[in-house]
KOLBADO-204746 format. One line per 8 residues: number of its first residue (from 1); their letters; for each residue x, y, z of N, C-alpha, C. Coordinates in pm, whole numbers, plus 50000, padded with zeros to 5 digits. Layout:
// residues N
NUM> A> X/Y/Z/X/Y/Z/X/Y/Z; ...
// end
This chain:
// residues 374
1> MKAFQPHY> 50086/49892/50004/49992/50006/50002/50088/50136/50005; 50056/50231/49914/50127/50352/49924/50133/50408/50057; 50251/50468/50089/50272/50539/50215/50223/50690/50187; 50095/50721/50256/50050/50843/50242/50119/50946/50324; 50094/51077/50298/50147/51181/50398/50072/51182/50540; 50143/51229/50629/50066/51238/50756/49978/51350/50778; 49977/51445/50691/49910/51573/50698/49881/51614/50551; 49735/51660/50544/49703/51707/50415/49622/51848/50431
9> DVIVVGAG> 49615/51925/50340/49530/52048/50335/49368/51998/50370; 49339/51904/50281/49196/51846/50285/49194/51693/50276; 49113/51637/50366/49072/51502/50349/48933/51495/50306; 48914/51413/50218/48754/51385/50178/48737/51229/50207; 48624/51208/50272/48593/51062/50314/48472/51040/50220; 48496/50928/50146/48382/50900/50042/48412/50928/49907; 48421/50818/49813/48473/50834/49685/48364/50800/49583; 48237/50837/49609/48141/50841/49506/48151/50950/49420
17> AMGTATAW> 48040/50993/49359/48026/51107/49273/48065/51243/49343; 48008/51275/49468/48043/51397/49537/48180/51403/49579; 48237/51278/49633/48370/51287/49689/48481/51284/49589; 48458/51208/49478/48563/51240/49365/48561/51383/49312; 48445/51449/49299/48435/51563/49231/48496/51663/49335; 48475/51657/49467/48552/51747/49561/48692/51736/49560; 48739/51610/49567/48886/51583/49560/48956/51637/49436; 48887/51617/49318/48919/51678/49193/48928/51829/49183
25> KVASAGAT> 48838/51906/49233/48829/52041/49259/48937/52099/49335; 48954/52031/49446/49034/52075/49566/49175/52070/49502; 49217/51955/49458/49334/51929/49403/49385/52020/49300; 49278/52045/49195/49310/52127/49087/49339/52276/49128; 49288/52312/49257/49320/52445/49316/49465/52448/49378; 49537/52328/49377/49669/52346/49426/49683/52283/49553; 49580/52247/49617/49585/52201/49765/49620/52052/49774; 49673/52009/49886/49701/51858/49889/49567/51792/49951
33> VLLVDQSR> 49543/51676/49881/49416/51604/49921/49440/51463/49936; 49381/51402/50037/49354/51251/50055/49211/51226/50037; 49179/51129/49945/49043/51092/49923/49049/50926/49967; 48947/50919/50067/48944/50790/50137/48794/50722/50105; 48809/50590/50084/48689/50524/50067/48705/50382/50118; 48599/50323/50197/48600/50183/50239/48591/50090/50148; 48559/50110/50024/48552/50025/49902/48635/50066/49790; 48624/50003/49685/48700/50048/49565/48611/50152/49498
41> IGNTRGSS> 48666/50244/49422/48586/50337/49337/48526/50261/49218; 48383/50294/49204/48307/50228/49099/48255/50116/49160; 48244/50096/49301/48151/49983/49376/48019/50012/49342; 47944/49905/49375/47793/49893/49356/47723/49913/49486; 47786/49951/49587/47728/49949/49730/47650/50063/49759; 47683/50181/49681/47619/50314/49722/47521/50384/49609; 47545/50473/49562/47447/50542/49463/47520/50593/49349; 47634/50537/49309/47708/50598/49208/47740/50485/49095
49> HGESRIYR> 47631/50412/49077/47662/50287/48981/47508/50286/48908; 47508/50203/48797/47391/50178/48737/47379/50214/48592; 47505/50240/48524/47527/50271/48396/47469/50389/48339; 47367/50458/48401/47300/50594/48351/47245/50675/48448; 47249/50811/48433/47195/50904/48516/47141/51016/48420; 47060/51079/48462/46994/51188/48384/47036/51318/48417; 47084/51396/48330/47094/51532/48340/47003/51633/48278; 46948/51724/48356/46839/51810/48303/46851/51955/48365
57> QAYFEHPD> 46800/52047/48310/46802/52187/48357/46667/52255/48394; 46553/52202/48331/46422/52256/48387/46382/52188/48504; 46438/52239/48613/46436/52136/48730/46318/52163/48815; 46222/52082/48797/46085/52084/48864/46088/52093/49023; 46196/52030/49068/46198/52019/49222/46234/52155/49297; 46307/52237/49233/46312/52384/49279/46410/52474/49178; 46361/52581/49143/46433/52655/49049/46563/52701/49086; 46591/52708/49212/46727/52735/49271/46841/52660/49228
65> YVPLLKEA> 46800/52529/49197/46910/52437/49143/46948/52474/49004; 46879/52550/48920/46908/52581/48794/47045/52647/48760; 47082/52735/48841/47234/52801/48824/47324/52697/48817; 47312/52611/48952/47418/52489/48958/47424/52407/48834; 47306/52374/48780/47309/52281/48675/47376/52340/48553; 47337/52466/48529/47400/52521/48418/47557/52544/48423; 47609/52564/48533/47771/52546/48552/47808/52414/48547; 47739/52310/48593/47785/52173/48577/47798/52129/48429
73> WDDWRAMQ> 47700/52186/48338/47701/52153/48216/47834/52151/48142; 47922/52256/48173/48049/52276/48099/48149/52150/48153; 48135/52119/48275/48220/52014/48318/48180/51863/48256; 48053/51856/48253/48011/51731/48199/48042/51725/48047; 48030/51822/47969/48058/51824/47836/48190/51804/47802; 48277/51830/47904/48431/51805/47867/48460/51655/47890; 48375/51577/47936/48405/51441/47968/48367/51346/47859; 48449/51328/47766/48434/51258/47645/48384/51113/47654
81> GIFNVVGA> 48266/51085/47595/48228/50934/47603/48158/50906/47738; 48122/51013/47817/48055/51006/47946/47923/51079/47932; 47894/51174/47869/47811/51257/47867/47739/51260/47732; 47605/51226/47701/47540/51218/47585/47431/51288/47575; 47408/51401/47524/47290/51494/47491/47183/51420/47398; 47075/51386/47454/46971/51328/47390/46835/51401/47401; 46819/51507/47482/46711/51566/47500/46633/51498/47624; 46532/51575/47690/46455/51514/47798/46311/51539/47778
89> LYVGPENS> 46224/51450/47794/46079/51463/47763/46004/51436/47903; 45930/51538/47944/45846/51530/48063/45696/51522/48023; 45642/51414/48084/45497/51379/48045/45415/51376/48177; 45294/51438/48166/45210/51419/48302/45100/51513/48297; 45001/51501/48375/44878/51601/48371/44907/51734/48387; 44833/51823/48321/44878/51970/48335/44909/52014/48471; 44833/51984/48575/44857/52022/48706/44952/51951/48789; 45022/51863/48729/45128/51771/48819/45244/51862/48830
97> ELITGSRF> 45326/51817/48950/45441/51882/48990/45527/51893/48884; 45553/51760/48808/45648/51776/48704/45628/51866/48593; 45511/51887/48550/45488/51993/48441/45497/52120/48503; 45412/52170/48599/45414/52280/48655/45547/52347/48704; 45621/52258/48777/45772/52291/48814/45859/52308/48708; 45845/52234/48611/45945/52246/48504/45932/52372/48409; 45789/52395/48409/45759/52520/48339/45813/52650/48413; 45784/52625/48542/45830/52758/48614/45964/52765/48625
105> AASQFDLP> 46064/52673/48640/46209/52670/48638/46239/52733/48514; 46179/52684/48396/46223/52731/48260/46180/52872/48237; 46087/52917/48294/46047/53067/48285/46135/53157/48368; 46178/53102/48483/46274/53196/48563/46414/53210/48504; 46456/53109/48426/46594/53126/48371/46583/53119/48207; 46482/53137/48148/46472/53136/48003/46536/53023/47948; 46505/52909/47990/46538/52768/47951/46462/52731/47826; 46519/52654/47723/46444/52612/47622/46347/52486/47661
113> LGPLHFDD> 46238/52503/47665/46137/52405/47705/45992/52411/47641; 45953/52313/47559/45836/52331/47495/45789/52209/47427; 45680/52208/47343/45633/52078/47293/45734/52036/47162; 45735/51916/47131/45810/51872/47022/45727/51890/46905; 45784/51896/46793/45707/51922/46668/45618/51791/46653; 45489/51824/46583/45402/51708/46579/45452/51582/46511; 45547/51597/46411/45589/51470/46350/45736/51420/46399; 45781/51484/46510/45906/51423/46587/45886/51286/46637
121> PRGKVIEA> 45961/51184/46595/45939/51059/46639/45959/51023/46790; 46052/51126/46837/46095/51126/46968/45976/51141/47075; 45871/51197/47029/45761/51243/47111/45635/51131/47093; 45657/51028/47016/45552/50941/46984/45564/50793/47044; 45661/50794/47157/45688/50657/47216/45593/50647/47341; 45578/50760/47424/45504/50728/47540/45353/50734/47524; 45270/50647/47558/45130/50637/47520/45057/50690/47645; 45040/50831/47659/44988/50906/47753/44856/50943/47707
129> PLDWASLF> 44759/50975/47813/44632/51046/47782/44654/51161/47692; 44557/51187/47605/44563/51298/47512/44537/51433/47605; 44516/51448/47701/44478/51579/47763/44612/51590/47870; 44718/51511/47864/44839/51537/47934/44926/51631/47875; 45013/51691/47940/45107/51791/47873/45238/51693/47849; 45303/51742/47751/45430/51690/47701/45524/51794/47663; 45646/51803/47745/45742/51910/47730/45864/51835/47693; 45947/51913/47605/46074/51859/47556/46186/51962/47594
137> EPTGAVIN> 46293/51924/47648/46421/52013/47676/46529/51946/47609; 46584/52033/47509/46692/51969/47437/46829/51957/47499; 46847/52031/47634/46970/51985/47688/46973/51874/47789; 46859/51781/47791/46871/51662/47854/46985/51570/47803; 47022/51488/47894/47138/51421/47857/47138/51288/47950; 47240/51195/47899/47261/51069/47980/47409/51073/48022; 47419/51050/48152/47570/51048/48225/47595/50913/48260; 47711/50854/48206/47739/50729/48272/47816/50725/48404
145> PERATRWM> 47746/50688/48508/47806/50716/48633/47952/50653/48675; 47946/50533/48624/48069/50469/48672/48190/50528/48614; 48185/50561/48473/48288/50622/48397/48317/50767/48458; 48199/50825/48511/48215/50971/48544/48289/50974/48677; 48251/50889/48767/48322/50872/48883/48476/50847/48877; 48498/50746/48798/48650/50720/48753/48703/50838/48691; 48643/50902/48603/48720/51014/48531/48751/51123/48649; 48656/51155/48738/48701/51251/48841/48804/51199/48930
153> ADAAQRAG> 48795/51102/48963/48893/51029/49050/49039/51039/48981; 49034/50999/48855/49172/50996/48777/49213/51151/48749; 49121/51234/48733/49151/51383/48728/49218/51440/48862; 49152/51377/48973/49214/51438/49105/49348/51383/49123; 49363/51265/49078/49508/51202/49091/49602/51282/49001; 49565/51320/48879/49660/51383/48807/49685/51525/48856; 49589/51580/48942/49627/51714/48993/49702/51702/49137; 49740/51554/49176/49808/51553/49287/49741/51483/49397
161> ADIAEDTK> 49629/51453/49395/49550/51390/49511/49604/51258/49519; 49599/51198/49652/49617/51065/49695/49491/50999/49714; 49483/50873/49673/49341/50809/49701/49372/50672/49763; 49302/50660/49875/49327/50523/49963/49180/50462/49964; 49172/50366/49881/49060/50275/49861/49083/50164/49982; 48969/50084/49990/48980/49984/50085/49015/50029/50223; 48979/50154/50258/49023/50191/50392/48909/50258/50452; 48891/50190/50583/48775/50236/50654/48785/50328/50760
169> VLAWVSDV> 48723/50430/50765/48733/50549/50888/48675/50485/50989; 48762/50479/51121/48721/50425/51237/48677/50539/51335; 48739/50665/51327/48705/50761/51404/48758/50882/51346; 48699/51013/51404/48759/51125/51345/48734/51243/51464; 48800/51358/51455/48795/51451/51527/48817/51591/51475; 48741/51689/51497/48764/51827/51448/48721/51917/51552; 48813/51981/51628/48784/52070/51749/48902/52168/51743; 48917/52232/51857/49023/52331/51878/49148/52277/51885
177> RGTSIETD> 49172/52136/51907/49308/52076/51901/49349/52043/51765; 49265/52021/51668/49287/51982/51552/49195/51905/51470; 49228/51856/51344/49125/51782/51272/49191/51654/51206; 49155/51537/51236/49216/51413/51185/49124/51308/51181; 49165/51198/51108/49087/51073/51089/49174/50961/51139; 49109/50859/51198/49187/50727/51208/49133/50624/51137; 49185/50560/51047/49139/50454/50967/49211/50328/51002; 49174/50210/50952/49220/50086/50973/49367/50071/50894
185> QGSYSCDK> 49382/50176/50823/49528/50167/50758/49625/50263/50819; 49576/50357/50913/49653/50449/50972/49580/50585/51012; 49647/50677/51064/49590/50798/51094/49647/50920/51017; 49565/51020/50988/49603/51128/50902/49544/51260/50957; 49605/51360/50957/49561/51491/51004/49545/51588/50891; 49467/51700/50908/49441/51786/50787/49389/51916/50831; 49388/52019/50752/49327/52150/50788/49168/52145/50779; 49122/52078/50678/48980/52076/50659/48947/51926/50623
193> LVFCGGPW> 48826/51868/50692/48780/51765/50664/48633/51755/50577; 48609/51687/50479/48482/51686/50417/48437/51535/50394; 48310/51529/50435/48240/51401/50453/48151/51404/50322; 48154/51317/50240/48077/51270/50115/48032/51119/50118; 47972/51093/50237/47957/50969/50251/47829/50890/50200; 47738/50958/50122/47621/50891/50074/47530/50831/50166; 47494/50715/50155/47425/50638/50262/47482/50629/50388; 47616/50653/50402/47680/50612/50517/47691/50745/50599
201> TAKLIEGL> 47635/50861/50543/47671/50995/50623/47625/50989/50761; 47496/50944/50795/47460/50958/50916/47553/50858/51013; 47609/50759/50964/47698/50684/51045/47829/50734/51073; 47876/50820/50953/48011/50890/50977/47996/51007/51080; 47877/51072/51062/47848/51206/51137/47742/51160/51234; 47774/51120/51343/47668/51100/51458/47609/51226/51508; 47469/51241/51540/47427/51350/51598/47387/51452/51500; 47376/51422/51378/47319/51529/51284/47196/51577/51347
209> PVELVVTR> 47150/51710/51314/47027/51762/51374/46930/51723/51275; 46931/51667/51164/46839/51647/51045/46838/51502/51027; 46742/51415/51028/46729/51268/51014/46745/51257/50851; 46840/51160/50818/46871/51111/50696/46817/50969/50683; 46718/50937/50592/46660/50807/50586/46716/50750/50449; 46777/50640/50471/46819/50564/50350/46717/50468/50306; 46690/50460/50170/46597/50367/50115/46669/50280/50005; 46597/50158/49993/46651/50072/49879/46569/50112/49753
217> QTAHWFVA> 46633/50131/49653/46585/50156/49517/46627/50062/49409; 46539/50029/49316/46575/49946/49217/46547/50015/49072; 46657/49984/48978/46639/50032/48832/46632/49884/48755; 46553/49901/48648/46528/49777/48580/46558/49787/48428; 46607/49689/48353/46638/49685/48219/46545/49565/48174; 46472/49596/48073/46392/49501/48010/46430/49475/47862; 46398/49349/47813/46427/49335/47677/46331/49391/47595; 46374/49489/47508/46269/49551/47424/46245/49474/47292
225> PLEELDRL> 46116/49453/47248/46088/49373/47149/46155/49429/47021; 46191/49340/46939/46276/49410/46808/46195/49507/46739; 46065/49480/46733/45988/49595/46657/45979/49727/46717; 46003/49726/46849/45992/49846/46909/46140/49900/46938; 46245/49828/46919/46369/49881/46951/46404/50007/46892; 46366/50027/46770/46431/50140/46691/46363/50266/46761; 46229/50276/46784/46166/50391/46849/46205/50423/46988; 46229/50311/47049/46272/50337/47196/46423/50366/47211
233> AQMPVFGI> 46502/50345/47111/46653/50391/47116/46669/50544/47060; 46565/50596/46997/46582/50727/46942/46495/50841/47047; 46442/50770/47139/46364/50871/47230/46463/50938/47328; 46432/51042/47389/46510/51117/47497/46513/51044/47626; 46576/51098/47732/46557/51035/47863/46414/51105/47902; 46346/51045/47978/46219/51093/48004/46182/51083/48166; 46074/51159/48188/46012/51151/48337/45870/51150/48302; 45795/51067/48376/45647/51055/48370/45584/51065/48499
241> QDERGTFV> 45496/51159/48530/45447/51169/48660/45282/51148/48640; 45226/51038/48692/45078/51015/48670/44987/51088/48769; 44860/51072/48761/44747/51134/48835/44776/51110/48983; 44824/50995/49029/44860/50987/49177/44995/51036/49224; 45068/51093/49139/45197/51174/49172/45307/51059/49156; 45285/50938/49116/45401/50825/49108/45481/50885/48988; 45602/50883/49008/45707/50930/48914/45809/50834/48861; 45802/50800/48730/45901/50687/48672/45984/50775/48593
249> YGFPADRE> 46120/50720/48567/46205/50789/48475/46275/50670/48390; 46334/50727/48282/46403/50621/48211/46498/50665/48083; 46550/50592/48009/46659/50617/47908/46616/50560/47775; 46675/50624/47680/46674/50551/47538/46725/50419/47551; 46659/50326/47476/46711/50182/47461/46844/50182/47414; 46927/50085/47438/47052/50044/47378/47045/49962/47267; 47077/50009/47155/47054/49941/47033/47140/49808/47033; 47268/49816/47091/47360/49696/47095/47305/49587/47194
257> TGLFKIAN> 47254/49617/47299/47216/49517/47396/47055/49480/47384; 46982/49588/47322/46846/49554/47317/46773/49597/47429; 46823/49655/47537/46761/49676/47677/46725/49810/47697; 46612/49820/47755/46542/49949/47801/46533/49971/47936; 46589/50063/47998/46607/50097/48135/46491/50189/48181; 46416/50163/48294/46317/50231/48344/46327/50218/48512; 46282/50320/48586/46291/50312/48726/46185/50393/48782; 46140/50352/48910/46039/50428/48989/46112/50516/49086
265> HTKGVTWD> 46082/50657/49089/46154/50745/49176/46095/50744/49328; 45974/50663/49332/45915/50676/49473/46012/50601/49576; 46014/50657/49693/46093/50615/49796/46069/50472/49826; 46168/50385/49842/46159/50242/49851/46163/50204/50017; 46191/50083/50052/46183/50056/50191/46310/50116/50252; 46303/50144/50383/46410/50180/50458/46534/50074/50478; 46649/50117/50451/46751/50025/50460/46884/50067/50523; 46952/49977/50571/47087/50006/50638/47183/49984/50531
273> ANMESRAS> 47279/50093/50514/47379/50080/50414/47473/49989/50448; 47496/49943/50571/47597/49838/50612/47551/49696/50572; 47431/49680/50525/47383/49551/50481/47463/49500/50355; 47517/49392/50361/47594/49361/50239/47520/49330/50115; 47401/49278/50133/47332/49231/50019/47273/49350/49926; 47309/49341/49804/47244/49435/49698/47173/49351/49600; 47138/49233/49628/47078/49137/49540/46929/49185/49508; 46878/49166/49392/46753/49182/49356/46650/49087/49398
281> RPDDDVTV> 46522/49118/49401/46413/49028/49449/46321/49002/49342; 46266/48877/49356/46172/48841/49241/46063/48937/49212; 46003/48995/49314/45881/49085/49294/45930/49230/49274; 46074/49263/49255/46102/49402/49248/46040/49478/49125; 46001/49397/49025/45972/49473/48896/45825/49528/48915; 45750/49486/49022/45614/49542/49042/45624/49693/49052; 45752/49756/49094/45752/49909/49107/45745/49990/48983; 45776/49903/48871/45783/49969/48735/45682/49909/48646
289> RPALTRFF> 45640/49789/48663/45564/49726/48561/45435/49774/48514; 45361/49841/48619/45237/49911/48585/45262/50027/48487; 45374/50108/48505/45407/50217/48413/45456/50164/48283; 45530/50052/48284/45582/50002/48154/45452/49953/48071; 45357/49884/48129/45239/49852/48058/45170/49959/48009; 45131/50057/48099/45041/50166/48059/45102/50256/47957; 45223/50289/47967/45294/50394/47894/45372/50352/47761; 45411/50213/47777/45502/50159/47665/45430/50011/47614
297> GGDDWQVA> 45324/49974/47669/45269/49851/47618/45360/49717/47656; 45444/49738/47763/45535/49628/47801/45503/49543/47895; 45378/49497/47904/45325/49403/48003/45388/49267/47987; 45424/49232/47871/45489/49097/47866/45649/49105/47832; 45704/49228/47856/45847/49230/47819/45937/49173/47942; 46032/49108/47909/46107/49030/48003/46216/49116/48079; 46238/49091/48203/46347/49179/48275/46468/49091/48240; 46560/49179/48209/46692/49123/48187/46797/49135/48299
305> KISVCLYT> 46783/49239/48373/46861/49271/48492/46795/49383/48584; 46844/49383/48703/46777/49482/48802/46903/49521/48888; 46921/49655/48907/47024/49710/48974/46961/49758/49113; 47038/49740/49219/46989/49808/49351/47094/49914/49387; 47025/50018/49421/47111/50140/49464/47038/50185/49605; 47115/50280/49662/47035/50341/49791/47031/50500/49781; 46913/50537/49813/46885/50679/49828/46896/50727/49960; 46961/50851/49993/46967/50908/50112/46886/51030/50105
313> NTPDGHFL> 46778/51031/50202/46674/51111/50200/46669/51213/50314; 46665/51342/50268/46636/51453/50381/46492/51480/50391; 46449/51547/50516/46302/51550/50521/46223/51626/50423; 46298/51723/50335/46227/51815/50236/46281/51760/50089; 46361/51646/50091/46407/51607/49955/46515/51693/49895; 46545/51791/49955/46670/51864/49906/46802/51835/49975; 46902/51869/49917/47049/51837/49955/47079/51918/50074; 47194/51866/50151/47261/51920/50255/47406/51950/50218
321> FDRVPETE> 47423/52074/50243/47566/52123/50215/47608/52228/50323; 47697/52190/50406/47700/52280/50532/47854/52224/50603; 47861/52298/50705/47981/52263/50811/47899/52160/50910; 47974/52064/50943/47930/51975/51048/47912/52070/51191; 47789/52058/51233/47774/52115/51348/47870/52089/51469; 47895/52197/51547/47985/52169/51670/48126/52120/51635; 48166/52140/51502/48309/52125/51468/48370/52249/51426; 48502/52238/51423/48579/52361/51379/48609/52364/51229
329> NAYFIGGT> 48645/52242/51174/48684/52251/51037/48627/52109/50955; 48515/52063/50996/48453/51958/50907/48332/51998/50836; 48315/51957/50717/48195/52003/50633/48147/51862/50564; 48030/51877/50501/47967/51758/50444/47878/51806/50345; 47868/51721/50237/47759/51711/50138/47678/51576/50161; 47545/51576/50163/47472/51479/50198/47324/51472/50153; 47250/51357/50158/47108/51384/50112/47101/51389/49985; 47179/51359/49891/47169/51396/49742/47120/51288/49669
337> SGHGFKFA> 47095/51165/49721/47049/51061/49642/46917/51082/49588; 46895/51018/49475/46771/51030/49406/46776/51134/49289; 46853/51253/49322/46850/51338/49210/46986/51422/49209; 47089/51377/49274/47211/51444/49304/47316/51427/49214; 47335/51311/49142/47452/51277/49064/47483/51401/48958; 47390/51458/48899/47418/51558/48801/47484/51674/48851; 47472/51701/48973/47526/51809/49038/47680/51797/49090; 47727/51681/49085/47865/51666/49137/47978/51746/49104
345> PVLGAAMA> 48004/51789/48982/48104/51878/48965/48103/52011/49028; 47965/52073/49015/47960/52206/49070/47950/52211/49224; 47897/52109/49294/47890/52089/49433/48044/52059/49485; 48109/51986/49401/48249/51972/49435/48326/52086/49428; 48304/52186/49319/48365/52303/49329/48333/52398/49437; 48211/52401/49475/48163/52484/49587/48214/52457/49718; 48231/52323/49724/48296/52268/49852/48462/52317/49867; 48499/52296/49734/48653/52332/49734/48668/52488/49762
353> DVVLTGTT> 48576/52568/49714/48570/52720/49762/48567/52723/49906; 48477/52652/49976/48448/52672/50109/48585/52620/50193; 48629/52514/50163/48727/52460/50246/48867/52515/50220; 48877/52596/50109/49004/52658/50078/49003/52803/50102; 48882/52872/50095/48867/53002/50111/48780/53055/50220; 48704/52969/50263/48601/52999/50366/48458/53043/50335; 48443/53056/50186/48314/53099/50131/48308/53047/49991; 48203/53075/49948/48171/53051/49797/48070/53147/49731
361> ARPIGFLS> 48090/53173/49599/48009/53268/49534/47884/53179/49479; 47907/53060/49467/47809/52976/49413/47677/52971/49491; 47565/52958/49445/47438/52976/49516/47408/52858/49579; 47462/52813/49690/47443/52694/49761/47363/52720/49895; 47339/52839/49925/47290/52880/50062/47149/52800/50094; 47074/52772/50000/46953/52719/50007/46963/52571/50057; 47090/52522/50043/47098/52364/50074/47170/52364/50229; 47162/52467/50299/47223/52454/50430/47109/52413/50534
369> LARFGR> 47183/52369/50652/47104/52323/50760/47002/52445/50824; 47040/52567/50773/46959/52677/50834/46806/52670/50792; 46791/52598/50681/46651/52588/50647/46562/52513/50746; 46629/52432/50832/46557/52346/50912/46571/52422/51055; 46603/52550/51067/46627/52608/51198/46752/52574/51269; 46844/52504/51193/46965/52453/51272/47100/52551/51267
// end
């Protein structure tokens, strides 16, 4: 194992999307960085796997995310073979949160969002009620999460960062006496400590004033019928919200494998991140089968594979970006699962600002603990 330095400017715990992005941005600014993870980069135990993630800008969840997404665009575009612009299609009742929120975000930032041309084949795949709205955003894209996380880790190393994989953090401290971590491979001190622990956040930072609930989520790949493959392959990434608020999302079919990926965004069962099993279950496809049948006519499509990942949920569904309470120099990014991957480069840059200069001009104030009165 490589002999690491006893002291770093910044130590980042957690090498998923947020951790690798933070290490990359901190190292690129010229600081010394140690990135630590209990597993190997690219593992399937957390939330940075599954072959594809959606990038979009007309953010129905909250318009304050839009400036962050617009900045992240440039970083994603620079990652060749990782970011593929295909457009995004949003479908739902006129009064659904998906439609009204997307329209509002687009209106606030003058984003291109509107109906597809009547003869555009990309808009003729989803079989929705005629009185539903259908909105198209040309900047929608697919991100490969495994390649992206590896790309950011490699970029961090090229900028001088050290990476300690298969290294478990046993304890840490950040007070007037100093900031340091103890791992099963040794102890290291630092000026600033950043936690990007994903579903392990509440285990790493005990006593957070906000409850983080980890849930088990599944994504599903179905074998697309040959006669459907061409139209499924040319469609955009998509999100569909039905009358009951159920939200499913998915991606263009892969022409080479013939597989079509779809997932249900509804929160799954509560889960413990330390549970080793990430195996799928025979009844997992019930979470997406009704939508697959209703909107794509896929009642008899066969499941090819299922991927299990973990969401880390805050009470209001928005991220946490703040200093760890009652510490001197410890910070964290948490609660991002479910819709956070697309923000990794810009949140990493914002965290680099904070730990190296004490503040950031990037608009992340709405993600602080202050919104909960903490």
